[in-house]
N, C-alpha and C positions, 0 to 999 in steps of 0.2 A: 517350483512355480512353472506352469506350463504356458504354452503359447496362447492359451485362452485369454489371458490378460493382454490387451493391446491398448496403446495410447489412442486418444481421439485423433482421427485423421485430420490433416490440415484443411482439407476441403469441407470438413464438417464443423470447423470452428465458427463461432458467431462473431462476425466482423465488428459489430458495435461494441462488444465486450472487450476486444483487444484495443479498440480506439479509446474506450474509457480507462483502460489500464494505462495506456500511454499518457492520457491527460493526468491521471492521478500521479504517475511517476514524475511529472513536471513539478507538481506541488510538493512531492516528497523531497526531491533534491533541493528545492529552494528552502524549504523548512529546515532540512538538515544542515545545509551550508550556513544559514543564518544563525543556527545554534552555536557555531564556532565563534561568532561575535560575542557570545555571552561567556564563553569559557575564560575564567580569570577575572571576571567582572561581577560585582555584586548588584549591578543595575543592568537594565536592558540596553539595547543598542542605541547609540547616539543618532537620533533622527532629526537633529536641528537643521541639517542641510535640507533644502526644499525637495531636491530630487530623492534623497533618502526617505523623506517623510512620505512622499507619494508611493514609493515602492513598499514602505512599511504598511501603509494603508491597504494597498493591493493585497499584500500577504495576509494581513489580519482579516480582511473581509471576504476574500475569495479563495484563499489557499490554506491557511492555518487550520489544521485538524480536519479539513474537508477531504484531503487526499487519503489519509489512512482509514477514514470511515468509508469512503467510496471503495477502496481496495478491500475492506472487510466484506462489503456487499458482494463484490466480485469473487472473493475467496469462497463465500457461501455458495455462490452460483457454480463455481468450478467444482466444489465439493459434491454438489448434487449431481452434476454431469458425470463425474468420476464414479460415484456410487451407482448411478443408473447404468453406466457402461459395464461395470464389473458384474452387477446383479443380472443384467440381461443375458450374460453368458451362463447363468444358472449357478454362479458361485456366491459364497458368502463374502461380502465386501469388507466386513469388519477387520479381519486379519490383515488384508491387503492394505487398508487405509491406516491402521495402527502402525504397520511397518513403514509406510510412506511418511507419516508424521514423525516417527523416530528419526528418520533420515533428515527431515527438516530441522529437528532439534540440533542435529550435528552441524548442519549448515548455519543455523542460528548462532551456535557457539563460535564458529569461525568468524562470522560476521560481527559478533560482539567484540571480537579482538581488534577490529578496525573501526568500530563505530559504537559509541556508548548509548545509542538510542535504538538498538535492534528491536524490530517488531516481529521478526520471523518466529521467535520462540513463542510469542503470544498466539500467532496463528496456528502453530503446531499444537499448543496446549488446548486452545479452543476447538481445533479440528477434532481432537479426541472427544471433547464434550459434545460436539455436534452429532457424533455417532449415536448418542442416546436418543436422538430425535429423527433419525433418517427414515423410520417407518411411519412417522406421523403424516397426517393428511395436510394438504396445502392450507386449509382453514385453520387447523390447529397451530401450524407453524406461524401463520400470520398473526393469530391472536396472541401467541407468546411473545412474538417480536414487538407488537404494538404495546403490550403490557409493559415490557421492559423499557421501551421508549418513553412511555408515560411516567414511569417512576424514576427516571434518570435524575431529574432535579432533586428529588427527595434523597436518593442515594448519594448524590454529590454533596448535598447539604449535610447529611449525616457523617460522611467520610471526612469532611472538612473539620468536624469537631473532634476527630481522633487525634490525640497527641502522640507524637512519635519523635524520636531523636536519632537521626542518622547524619553522617558527614555530608556536606554539600561539596561534591567533588569539583564543582565549577569554581569554587572560591577557596577551598581548603588548601593551604600551602603544601601540606603533606602530599596530596594527590596531584597538585599542579606541577610539582617537581618531576613526577613521572611523565606528565604530558609534555614538559619542556625538555625531557631527556632525549639524547640522540641515540639511545639504545632501544631497539625494536621491542624487546621484552618489557621494558618500563612503560612504553606507550600502550602496549597491549594490556598490561595490568591496569593502567588508568581507564581504558575503555571498559574492561570487565568490571572494575569497581563501579564505574559510572552506571553501567547497566544494572548492577546489583542494587546499589543504593537509590538510584534514581527511578527504578521501575519495579524491581522484584519485591522490595520491602517498603516501598512508598505507597501507603494506602490510596492516595489520590490516583495513582496509576494502576496499582495491583487490583484495586476493586472497581473504581469508577470506570476507568478506560476499558477494562475487560467486560463490564456490563454493556457499555456502548458498542464495543466490537462485536460481542455475541449477538446483540439485537440486530445489528447490521448484517451479520452473517446469516441469521435466520431470514432476514428480508431478501437476501440474495438466494437463499434456498427456496423461498416462496416464488421468486421470479422464475427460477428454473422449473419448479413444479407446474407453474401456469404457462410455461413456454413464452414468457413475457418478451424477452429480447428478440425472439424470432418472429414475433407478431407485431412489431412496431408499426408497419404500414396500416394495419387495421386498428391500431390503438392510438391514432393521432389525437383524437379528442381526449382520451385519457391522459396522454402526455401533456397536452395543454393544461388540463386541470391540475396535474401534479406540479407543473411549472408555476402556474399563477398562484395556486394555493400556498405553495411553499415560499414563493417570492413574497407574498403578502405577509405570511407569518414572520419571515426574516425581517422585513421592513418594520413591522409592528414591534418586534423584539428589539431591534436596533434603536427605535425611537424610545422605547421604555428604558433601555440601558442608558441612553444619552440623558434622559430626564433624571434618572436616579443619580447619575454622576454629577449633573449640574446642580442639583439641590441636595447633594450629599445624603441621599436616601439609602436605606439598606433593605435588601430582601430579607425575608424571614430566615432565621438561622438554618432551618432544615429544608429550605427551598431555593435551589440555585439553578436557574434555567439556562445557563450558558450553553450547554450542549444542544438544547433545542434550537438555538440560533445556528450552531455549527451544522446540525443535521438538516435543517430546513434550507440553509444556503447550499449545502452539498446536493440535496435532492433537486433543488431548482436548477443548479448548474448542470447536473447530470442529465436531467430531463431536457434541458435546453440543447445540449449536445446531441441527444437522441433525435430531437425535432429537426435540427439542422441536417443530421445524417439522413433522415427519412425524406427530406426535401432535396437531397443531393447537393447540398451546399458544402463548400470547403473540401471538396473531394481530394485535392492534392495534399492538403494539410492532414486530413484524416488518414490518408494513405500512409503517410510517414508515421503518424501516431499509432496506427495499427501494427506496423512492423516493430516499433519500439515496444508496444504492449505485448507482442509475442515473445519478447526477450526481457520481460519485466524483472525476473530474478537476477539475470546476468547484469543488466543495466544498473539495478539497485546496488548490487555488491561492488561493481566497478566504480560507481559514484562515491561510495564510502571509502574505497581504497584510494581513489584520487584525492579525496578530502584529507585523509590521513597524511598523504605524501606532500600535500600543499600546505596544510595549516600546522601540523604538529612538529615536535622536535626532531623527528627522523626524516623530515622533508625540508621544505623551504622556510619553515619557522615563521610563517606569517602571523600565526596566533590570532589575537583580536585587535591587531594594531591598525587595521585599515577601516575606512568608513563603511557604514551599513550597506550602501549601494553596491560596494565591491562584491560582497558575499552573495547578494541577490543576482547581480549581473553575471558573475562567474557561474553560478548554478544554472542560469538560463543558457549560457554558452556551452557548458558541459552537456546539457540536455539536447541542444541543437546538434552538436557534434555526434551524440549518440543516435540521433535520428538517422543521419546519413550512414553511420557505421552499421546500424541495424539493417538498413536497406542493403548495403553491400554484403554484409555477413549472410543474410538470409537468401541472397541470390546464389550463394555457393554452398550453404549448409542448411540442413533441415531444421535445426534447433540452435538456440543460444547454447554456449558451452555448459553453463550451469544447469540449464533446463535439460540438456541431453544427459548429463551426469545423474541428475535426479531421476529421470525416467529409467535409465539403465539400472540404477540401484533399486528403484521401486519395483520394477518388473523382473529384475534379475535376469535380464536378457539384453544383449547388445543390439541396438537399433542403428540403422544406417545414419551416419553423421553427415557425410558429404552428399550433396545432391548429385544424382546421376544425370549428366548432360545428354541432350538428344543425340549428340554425336556418338557418345559411348553406348547409348542404348542401341543405336543403329549398328555399331560394330558387334555388339553382343548378339544381335539378331542375325547378322551375317554369319557369325561363327557358328551359331546353332544351325543355320541353314546348310553350311558346309558339312557339319557333322552328320546331319540327316542324309 
């Protein structure tokens, strides 16, 4: 591997993309921490407390599944940027990207050992599938994405009819003993079994979620092809249309779902539009954030989100490690014993702390530690980890002048 391959320079990063990553990371940590309330219980979290109920509604309507679908769009966008960067150097990007995804598989395995809901493996797998489309035109990519988005309710309906029998690690005593063990290896086994049974052999995840993810990745690929995020100021009217159209779709779907629940009506067996609500809500929120950004609103908040978004991988893995140490048998052994609101509030506090840590870290280092490792392994070249201060640069310049 030669120096031809170089990471995207920090000055060339698209700010709004990092801001959206930061927002998505908030939803991810809340959703993941809430899942710990379910482990060991056959029912959902107790939300009888008024405060917990409010937080549960916030999670359900604004965050649940909206974060990983948004991250899927941003992954597709980043994929296209990387392909373009490598290809512009006159090199075939396929070999480079395959190697990069193989490294991500390794990181996914390590993350699966501390969190039973790993999503990195899915991005690595679908990243390889994306390579089949990297030469397609923007129109072709958009058409494929829209087609997949349209058929999602039918895919979901069909997959729901598939009968399969696998252990539920959330309630199975055999696996819960591993989770409650104070042995690291036992807890790691629990998380790995949870990833395997809950995602890899579960048709609802293995098929439906992958179709949704891939459709979103193609949407992000299209956004890069059309330079969407770099043209936001000139696309204000388009952003408004995206926001209001998706908001209306979400409100209509919520109304329909409420009516069907109230009158105990059922959707047709092979038509389950739940993900349409997720995606319309996600697109409405994402476009709303873009509109606020283009109007220079919440600049301080967005500044912190941007820094957190630049360290998405590091922050995500740290969140999972902290959760293992807090909730499982190898840590504080909190398990599912506390009210719903505790898991929600704790996740928000962890995220807020990471905002400040990210700012401090990136003031001293060029990358998050996991991002740096991924770059080094991907490019097979060591990149400067620590920032060079102006004082050090001045000293180096003086040294050069003396030598001359």
